[in-house]
N, C-alpha and C positions, 0 to 999 in steps of 0.2 A: 504493500500500500504506500501511496505517496504521502509524505509528511506535509500536510496542508500549511501549518504555520511556517515551515521552512520554505514552501512555495511562495508564500506572500512576501517573506523577507527577500528572497532572491529576485522575485519579480520587481520589487521596489528598487533593488540594487541595479538590475538591468535597466529599468526605466531611467534611473538617475544617471547612469553612465552613458547610455545611448542618447538621452535627451540633450547631452552637452553638444552634440553635433547633428542630431537628427532634425530635419525640417519640422516645423510646427504643424502638427495634425490636429490641433484643438478643434473641437466641434462647436458649431454655432448653438447657443443656448436655445431651448425650445421657445417658440414664439407663441405666447398665449393670446388667444383672441380677445380683443378689447370689447367686451360686451357692454351694452348700455345699462341704464339705471337698474333694471331688474336683476341682471346677472352680476352687477358689480357690488352686491351686498352679501358677501359670503357669511354663512353662519355655520357653526360647528355641526349642526344637525343636518345640513343639506348635503346632497350627493351631487357632485359636479361631473358632467360629461362635456368635454370640449369647452370647458370654462363656463358652462351653463348649468344652473341648478335644476337637474333633471326631474326632481321630485315635485317641482312646481308645474310640470306640464304633462300632457299626454303624449307619449312617444309613438310615432308611426315610422316604420322603416320599410325600405324597398330597394329596388335596383333600377337604374336608369335604363329605360327600354331602348331598343334599337330605333334610331331616328327620333328618339324622344326629346322633349325639351323640359327644362326646369319650369318654365312658365306653365306648362300643362299641369304639373304637380301642384304648384302654388295656387293657381286659379281655382282648383277644386277645394282648397282649404282657406278661402276667404281673402287672399291677397290679390289686390287689384292689379291690372296690367300697368297702370300708371306708377304704382309703387315698385313693381318689378323693373320697369324701364328706368326709373330714377335710381334704383339701387345699382343697376348695371352701369349707369353713367357715372355715379359717384365713385365707383371702384374699378373704373376701366383699367387703371394702371396696376391694380392688384391682381385681377384675374380676368382672363379672356374666356367668356362663357362658351366660345366655340371649341374650346379644348376639353369640354366635358366628354367623358368616354362612356359609351353604352356598356351596361353590365356592372358598372361601379355602384357602390352602395350610397344611400342617402338616408338621413334621419330627419323627420319633421318633429319640432317641438310645438305642440298645439295647446291652446287654452283648454282647461278642464270644464267646459260648458257645452251646451248643445250646439253652438256654432263651430266649436273646435277650430278657431282661426289659427293659422300658423304664425308663430312669432319668430321662429328660427328654422332655417334649413341648413343642415350640415352635409356637405358633399365630400365624400372620401375620394380624393383624387389619386393617391398612391399610398403605400404602406406608411409613409412618414408624414404626409401633408394632407390636411383637410381644409375646406373653406367654409366659413360660417357666414350664411346670409342672414342679416338681421332686419326684421320688419317691426321695430319697436319705436323708441324715441328717435332713433336715427335709422337711415336706410343705407346700409353699407355691407361690404364683404371683407372679412378679415381672415388671414391665414392662421391655422392652428397646427403647429408641428409637434408631433409626439416625440418624447425623449427617447433617443436611441441608447440602449444599454450596451456598454462595452464590457466584455468579460474575458479574462485570461484563462485559457483552458489548456489541458494537456491530453494527449491521446497516444495510443500505441496500437500496433496491429501486426499480425503475421500473415504472410502471403500464402494463399492457397492456389490461386490461379493467376491473379494480376493485382497490381497496386490499386486499380480502380475498384475492383470488387472487394478488396480487403478494406478499403476506406469507406465505400458506400454501405457495405454490409455492417460496418461498425457505426453507422449513423452519422458519419461526418458529412459536412456540406460539400457539394461537388466542386465549389470554388477552391477548396483546400486541396483537392486532388490535383487540380491544375497547378496550384502554387508549388506543391511538392514535386511534381514532374518537371517544372521549370527550374527549380533550385538544383535538382540532381540530374538535369538533362545532359550535362557534359561529363558526368562521372559514373552514372549508373545506366547500364543497358537494360531498359525496361522490357525489352523483348526476350531477354535471356534470364529473367527472374526464375528462381527455383522455389519450390515449396519449402517453407521454413524460414525464408528471408523475412526480415522484420524491420519495422520503422518506429520512431518516436518523433513527436512534434509538440512544441509549445507555441500556441498561437492566440490571436485575438479574434473574438467572434462578436458580431453585432446582432442585436435582436430588438424587437418591439413587441410588447405584450406576449413575450415568451416565444415568438416566432422568429426564426433565424433569418437575417437579411444577407448573410454572407460573412466572409472572413476579412480580417485586416492584416496587421503585421504578423510575421512569423518571427518569434524570439529565439528560436533554435530548433534544429531538427537533426535526426540521425538515421542513417540507413545502414542496416547490418546484413551483410551477405556472408556466405561461407568463407571464413578466414579473413574477412575484411570489414572494417567499420569506417564509415565516412560521416563526420560530424559537420554540420553546416552552421557557421557562426555569423550572424549579421554584423556588418561593420560599414561605416561610411568613410570612404576614401575619395578624395578629389571631388567632394560634394555629391557623391552618388552612393547609395547603399547597395552593397553586394554581399555575397556569402563566401566565406573562406573556410578552409579546413583548419585543423588544430595547429598546423605548421605555418599558417599564414598565407598559404597558396590559394588563389582564387579558384572556386569551384567552376567558374565560367572558363571554358576552354576556347580554343580558336574555332572548334567545330562542335556542332551538336552531335550527340550519339546516334540520332536517327532523324530523318527528314519529316516524320509524321508521328502522330500520337496514337496510342492505344490500338495497336494492330497485332498481327502475328507474322512471323517469318515463314513463308511457304517454300522457299528454296534458298540454299546457302551458296556462297562463293565456291566454285569447283573448277578444276582443270579438265574434268570429264563428266559431263552430265547428259543423261538422255533427254533430248529436247522433247517436250510434251506434245508438240504438233508435228515436227519434222521426223520424229522417231529415229533420230541419229544421235550418236554420242559426240558431243563437242563441248568446249569449255563454256562455262557460265561465269563471267567475270563480274558478278554483281550479287546483290542480296535482294530477293523478292519479298516485298511486304504486302501481304494480302489485306485489302481494306475496301470498304464500300466505294462505289463510284461517287466522285465529288468530294472525297476527303481531301482537305488542303495539304499540299506538299510544300515544305519550307526549305529555303536555302540553308544548308547547315553551317555556312560561314559567309563572311563578307567576300565580295568578288565582282567580277564582270561577266555578264552573259556573253558567251561566244557563239552560241547556237540556240535557236528556238524554231524548230522546223518539224516537218513530217518526214521521217527517215525510214521508209520501208518497214522492215520487220520490227524496228524499234518503236514504230508509231510516232505519235507526237512526243518530242523529247526536248529537254533543255540541258545545255552544258554550261558550267560555270568555271571560270579560271579564278582561283582564290589568291594565288600568288605565283612566284616563279617555280614552285615545287608542286603544289596541290591543285587538283581540279576534280570536279564531280559531274555526274550525269544522271538525269532523271527521265525514265522512259515509260512508254505506254500511257501517257497522260490523256485525259479526256478533253482538256483544254488548257490553255496557258493562263497564267496569272495576269492581272491587269498591267498593261504597259511592258510586259516581258518581251524583249526583242534583242537581237545582237547589239552589243555595246551598252546595254542597260547596266548601271551599277546597282547591285543589290546588297542589302545588309542581312546579317544573320537573323533568321526567323521570318524574313519576307516570304510571302506566298508566291511561288514561281509557277505553280500549276495545280492541277487537281487529278486525283487518281482516276484512271480509266482502264480501257481494255483495247486501245488502238494498236495496230500492228499485229504481229503474230503473238496472240495471247489467248489463253484458255479461259480467262476470267479476270475480273477487276483486280489489279495489283500495281505496285510501283516496283520497277526494276531499277535499283539504285547502284550506281557505279562510283568508285573512288580511284583516282589516279595519282601516282607519285612519280614525278619526273617523266610523265607520259606513259608509265606502265601501270596496268591495273593491279590493285592490291585489295585484300579483303577489308571491306569497310568496318567489320566488327573487330578488327585487330589493329586499327590505326590508333596510335597513342598520341593524341593531339596535344600540342604545347599549350601551357596555361597562359592567361593574360597576367598583367602586373600583380605581383604578390603584395603583401603588406609592406609599406615602406618603413625604413628604420625610424623615421621621425614619429610614426604612428604605432610602433611596435609595443611600447609600454602600455598604451591605452588598450590596444588589442588584447594583450595578455590578461588584463583585468576582466574584460568582457568574456574572453575564452574561459577563464576559470569559473566565472559565474554560470555561464551557459552549460559547460561540461558537467559541473557539479549538479546542476538542476536536472539535466537529462539523466544523470546517474541515479536519481532518487526514485524513479519509477520504472516499472517493467513494461 
């Protein structure tokens, strides 16, 4: 079990150390709707919803109908068209009524008499923001923002089939899966995971009313494979936060481990493979990643596009020259990425095409090739050079953060 008091102490230490250089991510305070006279007289016995004493009114809720209008709802509850028009004019700069979305919730606060006239209408625009339409002493619209709760959490899991299933089955937010795959994209081959590999992560999660909105910062993570453990420590260097290992080397390498996410390898690099269509034995100087048609294919590193063409058996393909030594090829694409053409400069992670089945192909997949000094090499065995490590001037500060993060990761299984 994780020692929770120790967690709190360490998280405070992490926050203090990291905040010395981390950009300000302070959140805007919730904006409370400025209700008029009736709502501005709070009493301990009253129950407030959206800043309105709900026990003073009859509440009626519903959903905005397709092609429906706020005016239709209000006219049925005693609010005149003149009042509606004046309210919209008074608050034109606050909310554009044309942005109301069908299917969203609304709540009417009506008088508790036979007329049941609406005094307020609350339109829930998105999980964080609602708009309060007031038809009392004043006619206006005010925003009401719910407070977003930020909570530091920890989680761990063991791989059975893939990182995705291990994290999703563990109840973790899908955004965290993406964050973890990006952090370890240069150091962990997610297509070669084995049963029993495991991970740990300390992260920030945002929620409203108990419903998760997604994840924020990752305070530390660890991926454990057979005989090897990789720890990810967040640190800001040259004004940008990145992740480094315990030796201060960046986890970001010159090349991504794979050009697409969450797939499987259907064929490996080989000097003698039976071609599935031609039925002859010949070399296969690439790795085939089976994936659905339309899956984005990313450049594994910075470089210049030298070819974007339809090349017979290779189908639609893109070649990228990364430097004087390394080049890559991406084959059987369904289409090219936007603007991809010979001479185009691309950055690591840019979408250069989409998985397809063009050329000689038995099904949708990406045939990925890697070249070193013009000769094909196995992409899965390329040891890419790292980017800049921790500088000497930042070493002392990094060591403090490393100690905190490593100790904290070591307190839970």
